[in-house]
N, CA, C and O of each residue as an XYZ file, in Angstrom:
328
protein
N     -50.224    -23.786     -3.548
C     -50.922    -24.750     -2.733
C     -49.147    -25.462     -2.237
O     -48.446    -25.563     -1.230
N     -49.097    -25.861     -3.936
C     -47.760    -27.050     -4.122
C     -46.390    -26.440     -3.715
O     -45.364    -27.093     -3.526
N     -46.515    -25.164     -3.613
C     -45.214    -24.148     -3.210
C     -45.403    -24.845     -1.623
O     -44.588    -25.758     -1.491
N     -46.095    -24.688     -0.636
C     -46.194    -24.729      0.671
C     -45.771    -26.144      0.888
O     -44.852    -26.219      1.703
N     -46.180    -27.325      0.387
C     -46.248    -28.295      0.494
C     -44.952    -28.674     -0.221
O     -44.819    -29.890     -0.077
N     -44.119    -28.261     -0.802
C     -42.726    -28.277     -1.013
C     -41.710    -27.847     -0.257
O     -40.553    -28.268     -0.231
N     -42.374    -26.691      0.566
C     -41.095    -26.158      1.422
C     -41.579    -27.065      2.982
O     -41.040    -27.041      4.088
N     -42.462    -27.611      2.629
C     -43.022    -28.588      4.187
C     -42.400    -29.924      4.057
O     -42.226    -30.600      5.071
N     -42.083    -30.320      2.993
C     -41.236    -31.596      2.531
C     -39.566    -31.779      2.602
O     -38.815    -32.755      2.586
N     -39.377    -30.285      2.691
C     -37.797    -30.346      2.571
C     -37.170    -30.864      3.977
O     -37.547    -30.395      5.052
N     -36.362    -31.688      3.891
C     -35.668    -32.164      5.182
C     -34.669    -31.085      5.918
O     -33.739    -30.535      5.328
N     -35.026    -30.854      7.390
C     -34.587    -30.030      8.080
C     -33.220    -30.128      8.253
O     -32.852    -31.278      8.493
N     -32.322    -29.268      8.208
C     -30.646    -29.352      8.268
C     -30.370    -29.382      9.846
O     -30.807    -28.627     10.714
N     -29.515    -30.479      9.952
C     -29.021    -31.032     11.440
C     -28.434    -29.383     12.212
O     -27.506    -29.077     11.463
N     -28.487    -28.849     12.726
C     -27.083    -28.148     13.396
C     -26.314    -28.276     13.712
O     -25.685    -27.279     14.069
N     -25.665    -29.700     13.861
C     -24.490    -29.884     13.773
C     -23.731    -29.877     12.843
O     -22.700    -30.519     13.048
N     -23.860    -29.172     11.412
C     -23.544    -29.856     10.339
C     -22.603    -28.182     10.513
O     -21.407    -28.346     10.756
N     -22.879    -27.300     10.449
C     -21.441    -26.090     10.386
C     -21.010    -25.459     12.071
O     -20.715    -24.284     12.286
N     -21.054    -26.322     12.907
C     -20.501    -25.852     14.244
C     -19.065    -25.927     14.017
O     -18.466    -26.954     13.698
N     -18.570    -24.822     14.194
C     -16.613    -24.511     13.881
C     -16.365    -23.594     12.708
O     -15.341    -22.951     12.481
N     -17.447    -23.643     12.022
C     -17.025    -22.919     10.602
C     -17.063    -21.549     10.610
O     -16.356    -21.000      9.764
N     -17.935    -20.607     11.608
C     -17.638    -19.144     11.888
C     -16.486    -18.673     12.575
O     -15.873    -17.633     12.335
N     -16.198    -19.661     13.595
C     -14.492    -19.494     14.010
C     -13.575    -19.615     12.957
O     -12.595    -18.892     13.138
N     -13.528    -20.483     11.580
C     -12.581    -20.603     10.894
C     -12.630    -19.104      9.674
O     -11.757    -18.391      9.178
N     -14.018    -19.156      9.587
C     -13.855    -17.990      8.923
C     -13.944    -16.687      9.115
O     -13.998    -15.920      8.154
N     -13.978    -16.124     10.788
C     -13.532    -15.086     11.301
C     -11.861    -15.073     11.885
O     -11.338    -14.043     12.308
N     -11.049    -16.605     11.810
C      -9.634    -16.164     11.782
C      -9.423    -15.920     10.476
O      -8.763    -14.929     10.167
N      -9.965    -16.811      9.447
C      -9.492    -16.038      7.712
C      -9.518    -14.654      7.857
O      -8.480    -14.015      7.683
N     -10.621    -14.072      8.168
C     -10.818    -12.340      7.844
C     -10.241    -11.945      8.803
O     -10.560    -10.757      8.837
N      -9.383    -12.195      9.894
C      -8.683    -11.459     11.100
C      -6.951    -11.289     10.326
O      -6.165    -10.342     10.363
N      -6.849    -12.599      9.690
C      -5.629    -12.811      8.963
C      -5.507    -11.803      7.779
O      -4.575    -11.001      7.717
N      -6.284    -11.867      7.042
C      -6.502    -11.313      5.824
C      -6.459     -9.496      6.189
O      -5.734     -8.737      5.545
N      -7.462     -8.979      7.436
C      -7.160     -7.467      8.029
C      -6.024     -7.022      8.140
O      -5.699     -5.882      7.807
N      -5.016     -8.174      8.795
C      -3.949     -7.586      9.276
C      -2.870     -7.811      8.234
O      -1.833     -7.150      8.290
N      -3.105     -8.880      7.111
C      -2.335     -8.593      5.892
C      -2.321     -7.231      5.333
O      -1.377     -6.489      5.058
N      -3.420     -7.101      5.244
C      -3.844     -5.248      4.580
C      -3.723     -4.727      5.085
O      -3.667     -3.695      4.416
N      -3.500     -4.336      6.651
C      -2.673     -3.146      7.644
C      -1.323     -3.498      7.208
O      -0.558     -2.720      6.636
N      -1.151     -4.332      7.415
C       0.659     -4.406      7.229
C       1.282     -4.146      5.972
O       2.440     -3.750      5.842
N       0.296     -4.437      4.846
C       0.737     -3.981      3.185
C       0.838     -2.771      3.276
O       1.916     -2.268      2.962
N      -0.359     -1.841      3.778
C      -0.704     -0.490      3.792
C       0.491      0.394      4.768
O       1.001      1.400      4.274
N       0.813      0.024      5.911
C       1.778      0.515      6.562
C       2.901      0.501      5.685
O       2.917      1.486      4.946
N       3.871     -0.318      5.521
C       4.798     -1.086      4.415
C       4.918      0.176      3.266
O       5.867      0.937      3.078
N       3.832      0.121      2.693
C       3.888      1.225      1.133
C       3.841      2.769      2.035
O       4.517      3.699      1.596
N       3.166      2.927      3.061
C       2.979      4.316      3.438
C       4.636      4.383      4.063
O       5.070      5.531      3.966
N       5.487      3.551      4.585
C       6.390      3.664      5.022
C       7.367      3.853      3.736
O       8.306      4.612      3.971
N       7.339      3.436      2.723
C       8.320      3.474      1.460
C       8.111      5.170      0.603
O       8.902      6.017      0.188
N       6.568      5.037      0.650
C       6.232      6.878      0.139
C       7.118      7.392      1.199
O       8.293      7.212      0.880
N       6.980      7.975      2.362
C       7.600      8.528      3.302
C       9.229      9.033      2.768
O       9.740     10.129      2.540
N       9.730      7.550      2.711
C      11.198      7.253      2.796
C      11.504      8.048      1.466
O      12.397      8.890      1.373
N      10.760      7.724      0.583
C      11.157      8.423     -0.876
C      10.898     10.012     -0.749
O      11.724     10.881     -1.027
N       9.806     10.182     -0.355
C       9.512     11.967      0.063
C      11.069     12.428      0.650
O      11.891     13.076      0.002
N      11.245     11.910      2.070
C      12.625     11.893      2.625
C      13.867     12.200      1.814
O      14.826     12.943      2.023
N      13.559     11.439      0.883
C      15.087     11.175      0.178
C      15.110     12.360     -0.679
O      16.108     13.079     -0.746
N      13.757     12.638     -1.504
C      13.440     13.521     -2.728
C      14.056     14.862     -2.142
O      14.780     15.611     -2.797
N      13.648     15.082     -0.735
C      14.150     16.629     -0.310
C      15.359     16.347     -0.044
O      16.036     17.284     -0.466
N      16.100     15.461      0.490
C      17.527     15.294      0.356
C      18.301     15.435     -0.634
O      19.344     16.082     -0.546
N      17.799     14.691     -2.018
C      18.169     15.395     -3.441
C      18.269     16.734     -3.684
O      19.339     17.298     -3.914
N      17.162     17.290     -3.642
C      16.902     18.431     -3.883
C      17.724     19.693     -2.698
O      17.826     20.863     -3.068
N      18.068     19.401     -1.787
C      18.991     20.214     -0.879
C      20.429     20.000     -1.569
O      20.965     21.070     -1.856
N      21.047     19.040     -1.844
C      21.839     18.713     -2.581
C      22.325     19.513     -3.646
O      23.378     20.147     -3.719
N      21.340     19.379     -4.516
C      21.475     19.741     -5.707
C      21.345     21.282     -5.761
O      21.780     22.097     -6.576
N      20.522     21.439     -4.501
C      20.969     22.977     -4.829
C      22.190     23.769     -4.397
O      22.786     24.605     -5.076
N      22.501     23.331     -3.018
C      23.818     23.424     -2.756
C      24.987     23.610     -3.839
O      25.628     24.628     -4.103
N      25.070     22.354     -4.371
C      25.702     22.312     -5.591
C      25.729     23.397     -6.660
O      26.674     24.011     -7.154
N      24.465     23.452     -6.867
C      24.195     24.930     -7.392
C      24.845     26.538     -7.426
O      25.326     27.414     -8.145
N      24.431     26.151     -6.000
C      25.098     27.619     -5.793
C      26.631     27.653     -5.331
O      27.179     28.614     -4.791
N      27.166     26.531     -5.618
C      28.668     26.616     -5.642
C      29.193     26.992     -6.762
O      30.393     27.243     -6.656
N      28.675     27.152     -7.981
C      29.449     27.338     -9.296
C      28.631     28.269     -9.875
O      27.401     28.270     -9.825
N      29.543     29.296    -10.588
C      28.693     30.041    -12.121
C      28.990     29.759    -13.416
O      30.117     29.556    -13.866
N      27.899     29.750    -14.043
C      28.223     29.083    -15.505
C      28.495     30.373    -16.366
O      27.916     31.455    -16.272
N      29.629     29.968    -17.330
C      30.002     31.154    -17.781
C      30.163     30.717    -19.270
O      30.521     29.559    -19.482
N      29.889     31.681    -20.471
C      30.540     30.889    -21.560
C      31.980     31.547    -22.217
O      32.194     32.739    -22.432
N      32.798     30.515    -22.439
C      34.331     31.034    -22.894
C      34.492     30.385    -24.013
O      34.384     29.173    -24.203
N      34.800     31.362    -24.885
C      35.147     30.459    -26.446
C      33.564     30.293    -27.381
O      33.542     30.162    -28.605
N      32.753     30.319    -26.808
C      31.362     29.502    -27.423
C      31.435     28.013    -26.813
O      30.999     27.036    -27.421
N      32.092     27.947    -25.425
C      31.630     26.603    -24.390
C      31.445     26.993    -23.249
O      32.181     27.796    -22.675
N      30.174     26.341    -22.648
C      29.921     26.713    -21.435
C      30.531     26.202    -20.317
O      30.437     24.983    -20.174
N      31.226     26.924    -19.359
C      32.293     26.414    -18.366
C      31.552     26.624    -16.741
O      30.691     27.469    -16.499
N      31.973     25.894    -15.996
C      31.289     26.188    -14.612
C      32.776     26.549    -13.619
O      33.786     25.850    -13.533
N      32.504     27.799    -12.981
C      33.853     28.522    -12.244
C      33.133     28.274    -10.818
O      31.905     28.280    -10.734
N      33.851     28.087     -9.861
C      33.489     28.202     -8.552
C      33.425     29.272     -7.965
O      34.105     30.204     -8.396
N      32.578     29.460     -6.793
C      32.224     30.951     -6.712
C      33.060     31.558     -4.992
O      32.953     32.731     -4.634
């Protein structure tokens, strides 16, 4: 019975106290979501650019390796163009 009487004695919270706070929270979450999306897009762009660069470097190394023949002359390795 005492719990019920304590609940009834609690003063009511006026409805005007939280007016506008939902808008601020919504704007904050929207800004946070936009920042997360932009960071994710930039990270994906950097990753894809790195993969493209790795492919170009691998092709250049393969082309360079195909242009030479390795031989050992007098105990020293030499590269001769083919």
